[in-house]
N, C-alpha and C positions, 0 to 999 in steps of 0.2 A: 334543554338545560343550558345555562349560561357558562361563561368561561371559568369562573371561579369554582363552580361545583364540580368540575371535572378532576380537581386535585384530590377530592375525597368524597366518598359516598355519603358520609355523615360526620357529625361533630359530636363527640362524646362529652361527658361532664367535664373532664380534665381539659379538653380543648376549648370548650365554651368558657370555662374559668379563666384560661390563659387569655382569651380575648378581652374578657371583662376586666381583668386585672390591668391590662394595658390601657383601659378607658378610665380607670379610677383616678389616675393622676390628672388627666384632662378635666375630669369633673371636679376634682379638688381645686383646681386653678379657679374655676368660676365660683364654686361654693365658698372658698376662703376669701375671695374678693368681696363677697356680699357681707361678710362678717368682720373682716379685719379693718375695713375703711371707716365703718360707722363710729367706732370708738374714738378714732383719731380725728374726726371732723372738726369738733371745736378747736382743737389745738391747731389744726391746718389753718382755720379761719383767722385765729389770733396771730399766728406766725406770718401769714401773707397779708394780714391787716385788711381782711375783706370778709366780714361775716355776712353781708347782705347777699352775696352770690354763693353762699355755702351749699344750699341744696343742688346747685348745678354740678357739683363734684359727682352727685349720684344721678341727677337728671341727664347729664350729658352721656354718661355710660348707658343708662337705660334707653335713651333716645336712639343712640347709634345701634345698640344690640337688638332693640325692638325692630328698627327698620330693616335690618339685614337678615333677621332670623328665618322669614319665609324664603329668601334667596338661598340660604344655606340648605334648607330642605329640598328645594327644587334642584339645585345644583348637584346635591348628593344623589338625587334620583337620576340625574343625567350622567354624571361623571364618576359616581362611586363614593362611598362613605369615606374611605381611607384618605384619599388625596385632598378632599374638601376639609376634613378634620385637621390634617397637617397644616393647611393654609390657615385655619382658625387659630391654631396654636401659636404659629409664627407671628401672626398679626398681634395677638394677645401679648406676647413677649416684647414686641417692638413698642407697643403702647405702654407697657409697664415701665420700660426704660425711659420713655419720654415723660411719664409722670414723675418719676424719681428726680429727673433733672429739671423740672418745671421751676422757673424763677419767679412766677407770678400766678395769681389765680386764673387769669385769662388763659395762660399756656397750660396750666394744669387741667382746666376744663376741656380744652382742645385735645390734650393728650388722653384724657379719660374717654373722649369720643372715639379716638383711635383704638383704644384698649377695648372699648365696647363692641367695635366692629369685629374684633376677634372673639370676644367673649359670647357674642350672639349665637355662635354655632357650637360652643363647647358642650353644654348640657344637652341641647336639643338633638345634636348628632349622636352623642353618647346614648341617649334614650332610644334613638332610632336604631342604632346598631344592636343594642341589647334586644330590641323587639324583633329584629331580623332573624335573630338566631334562638330566641327563647319564646315559647308559646305564652299566652297570657296567664294560663294556669301554672305553668312551670316557673314563671318568673319569680314567685314567692321563694323558691329554693335559693335564689341568688340575691335575695333582698338584703341579707345580713351583710354582704360585701358592699353593696351600693350604700346602704345606710352608714356603714362605717366612715365613709367619706364625709357624709354630712355631720355625723357625730364629732369627727376630727375638727372639721371647720367650725362647728358650733361651740366647742370647748376651747380650741386654740385661738380662733380668730379674735374674739373680743379682748381676751387677755393679752395676746401678742400685739394687737393693735394699740391697746392702752399702754403696754410696757414700752414698746419702741417709740411711740409718740412722746412719752413722758422722759424716758432715760436715754434714748439714742437720738433719733430724729424721725419725723413723720415719713420722710422719703424712704426709710427702711421697709415700710409696709409694701411699697412697690418693688424695691430691689429683691425682696424675697421670692417674688414671682419668677425671677430669671432662672435660678437653678431648678425650681419646680417645673417650669415650662420646658426647659431643655430636657429634663428627665421624662416628661410626658411625651414630647416629640420622639425621643429614642425608643420609648416602649411601644407607642402606637405605630411607629414606622415599621417595626418588625412583627408585633403581634397581629396587626390587622391584615398582614398578607395571607392569613388563614381564613379571612372573612369570606364567606360565599357571596357572589354577586349575582344580583337579579335586576339590575336597572334596565329600564326600557328607553327607547328612543323618545326624547322629549324636546320641546322647543321652549326657550326661556322667554317669558313675556316681559320684556324690558319696559314697555310703556306702562303696563300694570304695575310693575315694581316701582317705577318712578312716581306714579300716582299714589301708591301706598306710602312711600317714604315722605313725599311732600304733605299728604294728608295728616299723617301722625306727627310729623315735625311741626306743622302749623298749630295743631291742637295743643301740643305739649308746650310750645313757646307761649301760647295764649295763657295757659293755665299757670305757668311759671312767672310770668310777668304781671299778670292781673293783680291789682291791689298793691304791688310792690313798686314796679318801674312805672307802670301806667295805671290809671283808674280802670275799673271794670268796664265802664261804659265809654271808654276813650275810642277814638277812631282806630288806634293801633290794634287793640284787643278785639274789637268787633270785626276789623278787617282780617285778622288772623283766623278767628272762628269762621268767618264766611269763606276764607280761602280754604280752610280745612273741609267745610262742607262741600265745596265745589270739587275738590280732589277726591273725597270719599265717594261722591256721586259718580265721578268719572271712573273710579276704580270699579265700582259695581256694574256700571254700564259696560265697561271693558270686559268684566268677567262673564257677563251674558253674551257678549258679542263674538267672542272668538272660540275656537274649538278647544284650545289647551291654555286656559288662563293660569295666572300664578297660583291661585287657590281655586281648585275646581268647584264647579256648582254642586257636584255630588257631595263634596266635603262640607260645603256651607249649608247644604240642605239637610244634612244628617242630623237628626234630632239629638243624638248622643253627643256628637261633636259640638253642637251649638250650645246646649244647656251645660254640658260638662265644662266647656271652655269658659263660659261666663262665670260659673261657680268657682273654678280654679283661679280665674283672673282676680276676683275679689279677695279670695283667701290669700293668694300670693301678694296682692297689693297691700292689704292690711298689714301683713307680716313685715314686708319690706319697709313700709311706711313707719311702723312702730320701731323696728330696729334702727332706723336712720335717726329718729327724733327722740328716742328715749335717752340717749346720751346727754342731750340738752336738758331733759327733765332731771336726770340724776345729778348732773353738775350744777343746774340752776336752782332746783327746788330741794332735792335731797342733800345738796352740798357735799357730793362725793368728789374725790380727786379722779384724775383721768384713769389711773391704774384701777382704782376701785370701781369705777364705772365699767370697765372691761369685765370685771368679775360679777357685777350686778346684772350684766346683759345675758350672762350664761343661761339662766332659766328660760328667757325668752327664745334664745337660739336653740337650745337643747330640746325644749319642749316640742317644736315643730318636727324635729327628727324623731322624737319618740312616738308622736302621734302618727307620723307617716309610716314608721316601721310597723307599728301595731296594726294599722288598718291594711297596709300592704300585705302583710303575712295572713291577715284574716280573710282576704279575698279568696284565697285557695280552699278555704274550709266552709265558707258560708255562701249559699246562693244569693241570699239577700244582703249583698255587701254594702248597700247604702246605709244600713241601720246605724252602724258604728259611727261613721262621720256625722250623721244627723244628730246623734246623742252628743258628740263632741262639740258640734256647733252651738247646741242649746246652751251647754256649759260655758262655752266661749262668749256667747251673747251676754250671759249673766255677769261674767267676770269683766267684760269690756264695759258694761254700764256701771259696774262697781268702781272701776278705775277712774271714773269721772270725779270722784271725791278722794283721790289717792293722796293729796297732800296732807290728809288728816291721819293716814294710816302709818303704822311702823313699817320699816323697810322689809321685814320678814313677810308681811302680809302682802305688800306690793309685788314682791318676788313670787309669791304663791299665785296671785291673780295673774300676772304675766305668764307664768308657766301654763296655767289653765287655758289662757287665750290661745297660746302658742300650740299646745297639744290639739285643741279643737280644730284650728286652722290646718294643722299638719295632716290630720286624718283625711282631709279633702283631696290632697295633692295626688297620692298614688292611685286612689280610687278613680278619679277622673281621668288620669293619664292612661291607665290600663284599659278603662272602659272605652275611651276614644279610640285607642290602637286596636281594640277588639272589635270595633264597629266599622272599620274601613278595610278595603282591599289591600293586599300587600303592595302593589305598585303605587299606592297612594299613601303608603305608611310615612315615608319621609315628609311629604307635603303636609299630611295631617298633623304629625307631631310638631313640625316647625310652625304651623298655623296656630296650634294650641299655645306653644311657647311665645309666639309673636303676641297673641292677645293677653297672655299672662304678663309679659313684661310691659306691654302698653298699659294694662291695669295697674301695675306697680308704679310706672311713671306717672300715671294719672293720680294716684293716691298720694304719692310723695309730693306732687305739685300742689295738691289740695292741702295736705298737712303743712307744707312749707308756707303756703299763703297764710294759713291760720296762725301758725307759730310766730313766723317772722314779722307779719303785718300786725296781727292781734296784739302780740306782746311787745312790739316796738323794738325787737332785737336788730332789725336791719339798720337802725340808726344809732346802735349802741357803739361805744368805743371798743375796738377789738382788744386793746392792750389791757382792759379791765376784766375781760371775760364776760360770763353770762350771770347777771345778778337776779335774784329772786324778787319778783314783784307781783302785786295783785293781778296785773295784766297777764303775766307768764302763767300763773296758776289758772285763770280764766281761759286762756288760749288752750291749755292742755285739756281742761274739762271739755271744751268744744271738740278737740281732737278725738277724745275717747267716745263722746256721744256720736260723732260722725262715724267712727270705726264700728260702733255698735249697729248703726243702720246698715253698714256694709256687710257685717256678719249675718244679719237678718236677710238681706238680699241673696247672699251666698247660699244660705240654707234653703231658700225658696227655689233657686235654680237647681240645686242638687235634688230637691224633692221631685221636680219635674223631669229630671234625667231619666230615660228609660234604663231599666235594670235588665239588660240582656244577658243571657247565660255566657260565661266565659268559655272560650274554645280550649279543649284539653290539647288539641294539636291543630295545626294550620294545614290543610291540604295543599294550599297554594305554595307554602314553604317547602313541603316535600316535593312537589312537582318541579319547583324552580331551583332549589338549592340542594336537595338531598339531605337536608337536616332532619333527622328522626329523633323525636322525643318521646319518651314513654309517658303516657297520661296518667295522672293520679286518679284514683277511684273517687267517686262522689261520697 
């Protein structure tokens, strides 16, 4: 038994809840950042007089957070969850201050990168800590508390982002992270002292980490610049793609060559991890991509104000939380837990295809379709997360969860880059005068039609990967948890 488990033989519901409450503020930081920035993006582009590089506000964050997510998982396995989570929160706060003070788009993009380095560990580590202390079947008992964070961010984020950008200043959306971050640091600093420890001796594969960072960075730069800064077949874009292939190859060769790689072979070969991660990556990517570019749709095509755009985004944001909550709670009741998300994805596919003609619809119908898309995508996320955590050994839990989040964020960055190329290049927004905002044009309408048809293809692929994922029975209790931490949980009856 490890050092942390000597303090107590078990954790009861009250003690587990105490730890989870300490994590909720940390999760809120990352969740709110995904919803509050989207509404303010057009305003930021106009104020800084740079619409062409607008997607980089999101891409820089996703790029940085994607690159460091596997490192957070591995470091938490080596040094413990608590200390690494505190580092992530501190870095996120520093990045938020830098964003608020940024005088230009270039500095804002750099600051968002720093913020992403901290944000890359927040949700991933929180999910890992929850998996440490709660069995897969028992996790539904605490789903309502976790879901409340995403409900809050989904409701407050778009409205708050639109209000602050229109009536205060866009920098306020970053200043608000400071008190939240300090509160999260204070709560997790004390609450996580009760967290049982079961880390093992590990070696950090720095060469593999460098290959992973360079591979993902090269790929995302190519996708973000192609068609905008450089032609698709230019030397620069082809060179970046080739560089990405080289580093991806080096990463997988390194993974097979050493005894303890950054992402273990057992994790990569696990059928549930592989197919579940691909399905979750597409679901998260489409959701993030739509949440980032729908403000342009609402302001350019629906002619809504910034504040009204924040309100219009609520069905999209809230639908994902509703879908995730429903499917998360149903996992404890149904052995065939994939059925609900598969039904949700069918409805999401139909709604996404219908949105290709959205300029002809009344706003109420657009909102209904967006909510349907979002609910369907949301049902995938908890099912894949719990299934992946259920399929790996405890000592690989941090690495597996971080790997899943790495590819989910890489998928999000990929989709944002693709959607950005379609909207900015296809609609000619990159050459627009920032002072005059975003105007409705036939090209803009055509660009969003392409966006939704592309999203429909992504939803179909998401459904196929989920269909292939093995549906293994969820463990009512983890023998390895009992052996290493002394955490005893009463299993529910089938």
